[in-house]
C-alpha positions as CSV (number, residue, x, y, z in Angstrom):
1,M,12.1,65.0,113.8
2,S,13.3,64.9,110.2
3,V,10.2,66.3,108.7
4,V,9.9,69.0,111.4
5,A,13.5,70.1,110.7
6,I,12.9,70.2,106.9
7,I,9.7,72.3,107.2
8,A,11.3,74.6,109.7
9,A,14.4,75.1,107.6
10,L,12.4,75.8,104.4
11,V,10.3,78.3,106.2
12,L,13.3,80.0,107.8
13,E,15.1,80.2,104.4
14,Q,12.1,81.8,102.8
15,W,11.8,84.3,105.6
16,R,15.5,85.0,106.0
17,P,17.5,83.7,103.1
18,L,21.3,83.5,103.1
19,D,23.2,86.0,101.0
20,D,23.2,83.8,97.9
21,G,25.3,81.3,99.9
22,R,28.4,83.6,99.5
23,T,29.5,83.1,103.2
24,V,29.3,79.3,103.0
25,H,30.8,79.3,99.5
26,A,33.8,81.4,100.6
27,V,34.5,79.0,103.5
28,L,34.3,75.9,101.2
29,A,36.3,77.6,98.5
30,G,39.1,78.4,101.0
31,W,39.1,74.9,102.3
32,A,39.1,73.3,98.9
33,G,41.9,75.7,97.7
34,W,44.1,74.8,100.6
35,L,43.6,71.1,99.9
36,E,44.5,71.6,96.2
37,Q,47.8,73.2,97.2
38,Q,48.6,70.5,99.7
39,F,47.6,67.3,97.8
40,N,47.4,68.0,94.1
41,G,50.4,66.2,92.6
42,G,48.5,65.4,89.4
43,E,47.6,61.8,90.4
44,R,44.2,60.3,90.9
45,H,45.0,59.0,94.4
46,H,46.0,62.5,95.4
47,G,42.5,63.6,94.6
48,T,41.0,60.7,96.5
49,V,42.9,61.5,99.7
50,A,42.0,65.2,99.4
51,W,38.3,64.4,99.0
52,L,38.3,62.1,102.0
53,V,40.2,64.7,104.1
54,A,37.7,67.4,103.0
55,V,34.5,65.4,103.5
56,L,34.8,62.6,106.1
57,P,35.8,64.7,109.1
58,A,32.8,67.1,108.5
59,V,30.4,64.2,108.1
60,A,31.8,62.4,111.2
61,L,31.7,65.6,113.3
62,A,28.0,66.1,112.2
63,I,27.1,62.6,113.3
64,A,28.9,62.9,116.6
65,L,27.6,66.3,117.4
66,H,24.0,65.3,116.6
67,A,24.3,62.2,118.8
68,A,25.7,64.3,121.7
69,L,23.0,66.9,121.4
70,Y,20.3,64.3,121.2
71,W,21.7,62.6,124.4
72,A,21.6,66.0,126.1
73,H,18.1,66.8,124.8
74,P,16.2,65.9,121.6
75,L,15.3,69.6,121.1
76,L,18.9,70.5,120.8
77,A,19.4,67.9,118.1
78,L,16.4,69.2,116.3
79,L,17.8,72.8,116.4
80,F,21.1,71.5,115.1
81,N,19.3,69.8,112.2
82,I,17.4,72.9,111.3
83,A,20.6,75.0,111.4
84,A,22.5,72.5,109.2
85,L,19.6,72.3,106.7
86,Y,19.3,76.1,106.6
87,F,23.0,76.3,105.5
88,T,22.8,73.4,103.1
89,L,19.5,73.9,101.4
90,G,19.5,76.7,98.8
91,F,15.9,77.2,97.5
92,R,16.2,81.0,97.6
93,Q,19.8,80.8,96.2
94,F,18.4,79.9,92.8
95,S,14.8,80.9,93.0
96,H,15.5,84.7,93.1
97,H,17.6,84.4,89.9
98,F,14.7,82.6,88.2
99,T,12.0,85.0,89.6
100,D,14.0,88.1,88.4
101,I,14.2,86.6,84.8
102,Q,10.5,85.7,85.0
103,L,9.5,89.2,85.8
104,A,11.8,90.7,83.2
105,V,10.3,88.4,80.5
106,K,6.7,89.3,81.6
107,S,7.5,93.0,81.4
108,G,9.1,92.6,77.9
109,D,12.5,93.7,79.1
110,M,14.5,91.0,77.3
111,D,17.8,92.9,77.6
112,R,17.5,92.6,81.3
113,A,16.4,89.0,81.1
114,R,19.5,88.2,79.0
115,T,21.8,89.9,81.4
116,L,20.3,88.1,84.4
117,L,20.6,84.8,82.7
118,E,24.2,85.3,81.8
119,E,25.0,86.4,85.4
120,W,23.3,83.2,86.7
121,R,25.0,80.9,84.2
122,G,28.4,82.6,84.6
123,A,28.7,83.3,80.8
124,S,28.5,86.4,78.8
125,G,29.0,87.8,75.3
126,V,26.2,86.0,73.5
127,V,23.0,87.7,72.4
128,R,20.2,85.1,72.8
129,T,16.7,85.0,71.4
130,R,13.6,85.2,73.6
131,E,13.0,81.5,73.3
132,E,16.6,80.7,74.2
133,V,16.5,82.9,77.3
134,I,13.3,81.1,78.5
135,R,14.6,77.7,77.6
136,L,17.9,78.1,79.3
137,S,16.3,79.6,82.4
138,I,14.0,76.7,82.8
139,E,16.9,74.3,82.4
140,E,18.9,76.1,85.1
141,A,15.9,76.2,87.4
142,L,15.2,72.5,87.1
143,V,18.8,71.4,87.7
144,A,19.2,73.9,90.5
145,S,16.0,72.8,92.3
146,H,17.4,69.3,92.3
147,R,20.9,70.2,93.5
148,H,19.9,72.8,96.1
149,V,16.7,71.1,97.4
150,F,15.8,67.6,96.5
151,G,19.2,66.0,96.5
152,V,20.0,67.6,99.9
153,L,16.7,66.4,101.3
154,L,17.2,62.8,100.1
155,W,20.6,62.4,101.7
156,Y,19.5,64.2,104.8
157,V,16.8,61.6,105.3
158,L,19.0,58.6,104.5
159,L,22.0,59.3,106.9
160,P,22.1,60.1,110.7
161,G,21.4,63.7,111.7
162,P,22.3,66.3,109.1
163,S,25.4,64.4,107.9
164,G,23.7,63.4,104.7
165,A,22.9,66.9,103.7
166,I,26.5,68.0,104.5
167,L,27.9,65.1,102.6
168,Y,25.8,65.9,99.5
169,R,26.5,69.6,99.4
170,M,30.3,69.2,100.0
171,A,30.5,66.5,97.4
172,A,28.6,68.7,94.9
173,F,30.9,71.7,95.6
174,L,34.1,69.6,95.3
175,K,32.9,68.1,92.1
176,Y,32.4,71.5,90.4
177,R,35.5,72.9,92.0
178,W,37.9,70.1,90.9
179,Q,36.3,68.7,87.8
180,N,38.7,70.6,85.5
181,L,41.8,69.5,87.4
182,G,42.4,66.3,85.4
183,A,43.2,63.1,87.3
184,F,43.1,65.0,90.7
185,G,39.3,65.7,90.2
186,R,38.3,62.2,89.0
187,F,37.4,60.8,92.4
188,A,35.3,64.0,93.3
189,E,33.4,63.5,90.0
190,R,32.8,59.8,90.7
191,A,31.8,60.3,94.3
192,F,29.2,62.9,93.4
193,A,27.9,60.7,90.5
194,L,27.2,57.9,93.0
195,L,25.4,60.3,95.3
196,E,23.4,61.7,92.4
197,W,22.2,58.3,91.0
198,P,19.3,57.7,93.4
199,A,18.7,61.5,94.0
200,V,18.1,62.4,90.3
201,R,15.7,59.5,89.9
202,L,13.6,60.4,92.9
203,T,13.5,64.0,91.7
204,A,12.4,62.8,88.2
205,A,9.8,60.6,89.8
206,A,8.4,63.5,91.7
207,F,8.2,65.6,88.6
208,A,6.4,62.8,86.8
209,V,3.9,62.4,89.6
210,V,2.9,66.1,89.8
211,G,3.1,66.6,86.0
212,D,2.3,64.7,82.8
213,F,3.3,61.2,84.1
214,E,3.4,59.4,80.7
215,D,5.4,62.0,78.9
216,A,7.8,62.5,81.8
217,V,8.6,58.8,82.0
218,Y,8.9,58.5,78.2
219,C,11.3,61.4,78.0
220,W,13.3,60.1,81.0
221,R,13.7,56.7,79.5
222,T,14.4,57.7,75.9
223,Q,16.3,61.0,76.1
224,A,18.2,61.4,79.4
225,R,21.2,59.3,78.3
226,S,21.9,61.6,75.4
227,W,22.6,64.6,77.7
228,A,26.3,65.3,78.5
229,D,25.7,65.2,82.2
230,P,23.6,62.0,82.8
231,G,22.3,63.1,86.2
232,A,21.1,66.5,84.9
233,G,19.7,64.7,81.8
234,V,17.4,62.6,84.0
235,V,16.1,65.7,85.8
236,L,15.8,67.8,82.6
237,A,14.1,65.1,80.5
238,A,11.6,64.2,83.2
239,G,10.9,67.9,83.9
240,A,10.4,68.8,80.3
241,G,8.1,65.8,79.7
242,A,6.1,66.6,82.8
243,M,5.5,70.2,81.6
244,G,5.1,69.4,77.9
245,V,7.9,71.7,76.8
246,R,10.9,71.3,74.5
247,L,14.3,71.9,76.2
248,G,17.9,71.2,75.2
249,M,18.8,71.8,71.5
250,P,22.0,73.5,70.3
251,V,22.9,76.9,71.8
252,Q,25.5,79.5,70.9
253,E,28.2,80.0,73.5
254,V,31.3,82.3,73.4
255,E,33.5,79.4,72.2
256,G,31.0,78.5,69.4
257,M,27.8,76.5,68.8
258,Q,27.4,73.8,71.4
259,P,25.5,70.7,70.1
260,R,22.9,69.5,72.5
261,P,20.1,66.9,72.1
262,E,16.4,67.9,72.3
263,L,14.7,67.0,75.5
264,G,11.0,66.9,76.2
265,V,7.9,66.9,74.0
266,G,5.3,69.5,73.1
267,E,5.6,73.2,72.7
268,P,8.7,75.4,72.3
269,A,9.7,77.3,75.5
270,D,7.6,80.4,76.0
271,G,6.7,82.8,78.8
272,P,3.9,80.6,80.4
273,F,6.3,77.8,80.9
274,L,8.3,79.9,83.4
275,D,5.2,79.8,85.6
276,S,4.8,76.1,84.9
277,T,8.4,75.5,86.1
278,V,7.6,77.3,89.4
279,G,4.5,75.2,89.9
280,L,6.2,71.9,89.0
281,V,9.0,72.5,91.6
282,W,6.7,73.5,94.3
283,R,4.3,70.6,93.7
284,A,7.2,68.2,93.7
285,L,8.4,69.7,97.0
286,V,5.0,69.3,98.6
287,V,4.9,65.7,97.5
288,W,8.3,65.0,99.1
289,V,7.3,66.6,102.3
290,F,3.9,64.8,102.3
291,V,5.6,61.4,101.8
292,L,8.0,62.2,104.7
293,V,5.0,63.1,106.9
294,L,3.3,59.8,106.1
295,I,6.5,57.9,106.9
296,T,6.9,59.8,110.2
297,V,3.3,59.1,111.2
298,A,3.6,55.4,110.3
299,R,6.7,55.1,112.5
300,L,4.8,56.6,115.4
301,L,1.8,54.3,115.1
């Protein structure tokens, strides 16, 4: 049932994508904002309670509803899983940004590519070189593919019904919503880091399998820790090594030059690596689905 729901949700999202997730984002933002007002007293335990209140009821409700629907008829539970994955997966929520930048670069319209990148990253006011635009676009795509697809799928498979997918997406949202709120956001950051630990490693492993295995593993082992966000560092280092491209490196932001370590090996980021990124993500997704199919068949035998 899991693999059927995953395939159906992916096809449905490609056919009828959500509006950049704005509807779901607005609901979560309103809920998180209300919890901030009610619980944020500046202490860490306030953030812990707020996180538990935000996440646990939704996860418990998903488990209970899935069980009730399965008891009524397995097909109802399957439809519930598909609907939940449709709202928690976000392949098209990031891929359309990347595709638009890719097309702009190919047509030579770098001004448009720069504008699209800054809209995607939520930053502005910096004129970037062609290589920087391509490099940062690849970085955004690799991390987004993990956060919107692979991380969701892992936790969907591990926990009952769609509860794992809901847990992961809510934890990711609360981490980025509350990470700048001092002690109040510490638990949200820690909780998401725990969920990310196995997820980023399986994503990196998939990139290694479908790309240059030796370079991917080498970069993963030697470079990932140097990245400011360790989870993203694992994904970026493995992805860069798998494609044979150099990512990372210092970049100019509005507040000044941001020092960043170099990730990957091989060539500087150029136009063809945008195509390589698309291929890497799709091949990794096919590997994940294929493995799930094998597991499902093995259980039936």
